N, C-alpha and C positions, 0 to 999 in steps of 0.2 A: 577835216582835219583834226577835230578834236580828239576823236579816238584814234587816231593816233600819236597823236601826244600821249593819252594816257598808256596808253598801249607802252608808247617807249617810257615814259615814266617807270610803268612796274616793270618793264626789262632790268631797266636800269637797276633799280634796287636789288631785285634779282639775283644784277653780275655781282656787286658790291663783296659776297661773299659773308657776310653778317648775318646772322640766324636774325627773322625777321619774327615780330608779334603775329600768329597766326589771325588775331580777329583785324588788323589792318592790313593783311594782304588779304582778307576778305572781305574786305570794307574799300578795299581797293577794286577786285574785279566786281564787287556788283557794282562800282561807279560805272565801270565798262559799260556791263550789262547796260547798267539803265542809258545810258547817252547814247549807244552803238546809233548811226541811221546812217542809212546807205543806199542806196537809191531804191528810195519809198521802201525798205525795210526797216521796221524799227524793231532791237530787238529787246529783250528783256527777259532772257536765259542765255544760259552757256553756249547752247545753239543756237543760234536761227536757221532757217531757210526759206527758202520760196522758190517757188516752178515757174522757170520763165524760157524766155523766145521760143518756145512753140515752132515747130517748120514741118507744117502737111505736106510737104513735099516729099522731106527727109524721114517722116512718121517718126521728129525727135522733140524730145525738151531739154532745158537743165534741170539742176539740182544748183540752189547756188546757196553757201555757205558763209553766215558769219562767226568766228567763233570764236568766242574770250580765252577758252578753256582748250589747252593740246586735244586733240582728238586720237584715238588709239584703234576706233573701227565703229563701223554700224552698220543695222542690219534695216528693212523698213519695203512693206508690202504700197503694191499699186494695184487694189482688184479695178476690174470693167478694162485693162489693155492687158497683151499682153508682149510680154518684155523681151525682146529677141536678144538686145545683150548692151551694153553701156562700155561709154570709150571715153576716155581724157580727162583732163582737170587736174585737182587736187588729188584725186585717187590716182590715176596716174605720173604724175610730177613725183608723188612721192612712192611707189613702189608698189603700190597696193596689191592684192592676190583679190579680184571681183568676181562673185559668181551668181549666175540669180538663176529661182525660175521662172514659172511662167507669169508670175504675178510678183514675186522678192525680189528682192537684192542683195546681197553679202559682200559686205568689203570688212578687208581687216589686213597689216603686215605682217608675214612671218619672220621678219629684221626684227618686231617691233617698234618701229618708224615709227614715229608721232606727226599730226598733221596739226604743223604749229599754231600758235594763234594767227588772227587775221582773214581776210576772207577771201571770197574767187568761189569760180564752179567746180562743184566738187563732185558732178558728172554731170554728159548725158546720155540720156537712156534714149532708144532704138525700141519701137514697138509696132504690131501689128492688130489688128483686129481694134480699132478707136470705138472707145463709148464715146459720150456726149461730151465729158468730162475726164478729169485724170486727179484723182487725191490719195497726199501719201500720207498711209496708214501703218499702225502698231511700228513707231519708230522709237529705236535704240542706239544713242551711241555713248559710245564705251570711251573713257579716259583714261590716265594716268593708275597700274595696276588693274584695270574693272571697271573704276567706278561708276555707275551709271551717269551719264549727262546729262541737265537738264535742256530742254530744248522746245522750240514752240512746234504748234501743227500750222506748218503753210497752207494758206489758201487753196482749194480748188482750182486748175486751172482748164477752162474750153476748150478743147481740140476741133470740133464741128462749127 
């Protein structure tokens, strides 16, 4: 609940229409990053990720995201599995176009829509040819104007 209070405070300050001191805004964002804790996800970056909810029967898992900065797009690799598709989550809710190769996923909005500050399932990945585990590598998140966002590297997840 503490993170929600801080996020609401930041949003309220932004909505006042006053020009804020960039130093104060940066400090407030860093405070959100430092205290964010949800479902065993400790967030010390602008975008924090977790691989979770593996379903061996459907050969799928979720990418969970907690972001303290709006997200404009992302890409990442999953070496060792063959990505069939991704579906649902914040990407679908926000109308993002998502494409994938066998090991890479790429997603962004053609309308420049941002995924707002918050948390939730980013997307569900469906795969074939599983390895023993899956790791998310070569992670790139973009913010407003294409600015690179800092992110964590989530722990690998066992598939077998």
